[in-house]
C-alpha positions in Angstrom: 0.0 0.0 0.0 1.4 3.4 -1.0 1.9 6.2 1.5 -0.8 8.3 -0.2 -3.3 5.4 0.3 -2.3 5.1 4.0 -2.7 8.8 4.5 -6.1 8.7 2.9 -7.2 5.8 5.1 -6.0 7.7 8.1 -8.0 10.8 7.1 -11.0 8.6 6.5 -10.6 7.0 9.9 -10.4 10.4 11.6 -13.4 11.8 9.6 -15.3 8.6 10.4 -14.5 8.9 14.1 -15.9 12.5 14.1 -19.0 11.3 12.2 -19.4 8.4 14.5 -19.2 10.6 17.6 -21.9 12.8 16.0 -24.0 9.8 15.3 -23.7 8.1 18.7 -23.9 11.4 20.6 -27.2 12.5 19.0 -28.5 8.9 19.2 -27.7 8.6 22.9 -29.2 12.0 23.6 -32.3 10.8 21.8 -32.6 7.6 23.8 -31.6 8.9 27.2 -32.9 12.5 27.2 -35.8 12.3 24.8 -36.7 8.7 25.6 -37.0 7.8 22.0 -36.8 4.2 20.8 -33.4 3.1 19.5 -34.2 3.1 15.8 -35.6 6.7 15.6 -32.8 8.0 17.9 -30.2 6.3 15.8 -31.8 7.6 12.6 -31.5 11.2 14.0 -27.9 10.6 14.9 -27.1 9.1 11.5 -28.7 12.1 9.8 -26.7 14.6 11.8 -23.5 12.7 11.0 -24.1 12.9 7.2 -23.3 16.6 7.0 -20.1 16.1 9.0 -19.1 13.1 6.9 -19.8 14.7 3.5 -17.9 17.9 4.2 -14.9 16.1 5.6 -14.8 13.4 2.9 -15.3 15.8 0.0 -12.7 18.4 1.0 -10.2 16.5 3.2 -10.3 12.7 2.8 -10.6 12.4 -1.0 -9.7 15.9 -2.1 -12.5 15.6 -4.6 -12.7 17.8 -7.6 -16.2 16.6 -8.2 -18.7 19.4 -7.9 -21.3 19.2 -5.2 -24.0 18.8 -7.8 -22.4 15.5 -8.8 -20.8 14.3 -5.5 -23.8 15.4 -3.3 -26.4 13.1 -4.9 -24.0 10.2 -5.1 -23.0 10.7 -1.5 -26.7 10.7 -0.5 -27.2 7.5 -2.5 -24.4 5.8 -0.6 -25.7 7.2 2.6 -29.1 5.8 1.9 -27.6 2.3 1.5 -25.7 2.8 4.8 -28.9 4.1 6.5 -30.7 0.9 5.4 -27.9 -1.2 6.8 -27.9 0.8 10.1 -31.6 0.6 10.5 -31.6 -3.2 9.9 -28.8 -3.8 12.4 -30.6 -1.6 15.0 -34.0 -3.1 14.4 -32.7 -6.7 14.7 -30.3 -6.0 17.5 -32.1 -3.5 19.7 -35.8 -4.1 18.9 -36.0 -7.8 18.2 -33.1 -9.1 20.3 -33.4 -6.4 23.0 -29.7 -5.6 22.9 -28.4 -2.4 24.6 -28.3 0.6 22.3 -24.6 1.2 22.5 -23.6 -2.4 21.8 -25.9 -2.7 18.8 -24.9 0.7 17.5 -21.2 -0.3 17.8 -21.9 -3.3 15.5 -23.4 -1.0 12.9 -20.5 1.4 13.2 -18.1 -1.3 12.3 -20.1 -2.4 9.2 -21.0 0.9 7.7 -17.5 2.4 7.2 -16.5 -0.5 5.1 -19.4 -0.1 2.8 -19.0 3.7 2.7 -15.3 3.7 1.9 -15.7 1.2 -0.9 -18.5 3.1 -2.6 -17.3 6.6 -2.0 -13.7 6.0 -3.1 -14.7 4.2 -6.2 -17.8 6.2 -7.2 -18.8 9.3 -5.2 -15.5 11.1 -5.0 -13.6 9.2 -7.7 -11.1 11.2 -9.8 -12.1 10.9 -13.4 
């Protein structure tokens, strides 16, 4: 793996960490302060993290030259796929299996970055 690839992965990990903190923080506030069920609380957290993630990935992680009119809809398409995965994991883990929110959300937060990196690096922000 080249140094540039490692640097990009490091930037992706940092931006993902900031996005994850946004996601979990808003979700935890939803479950503990607003007494929302896990899935709606996590959905709010996920939505808040989208803005953080897009801005960091476009400008910093991938140094994308793609205009927002192209990259934005693509990012939202990838995000919709990730939201579906997140919702399924939370529904199964928290609602059906009655797992604790933070444990179930942690599982989703491991799966989602793999999907996002693959799609965003090869399609959303790809240099053409």
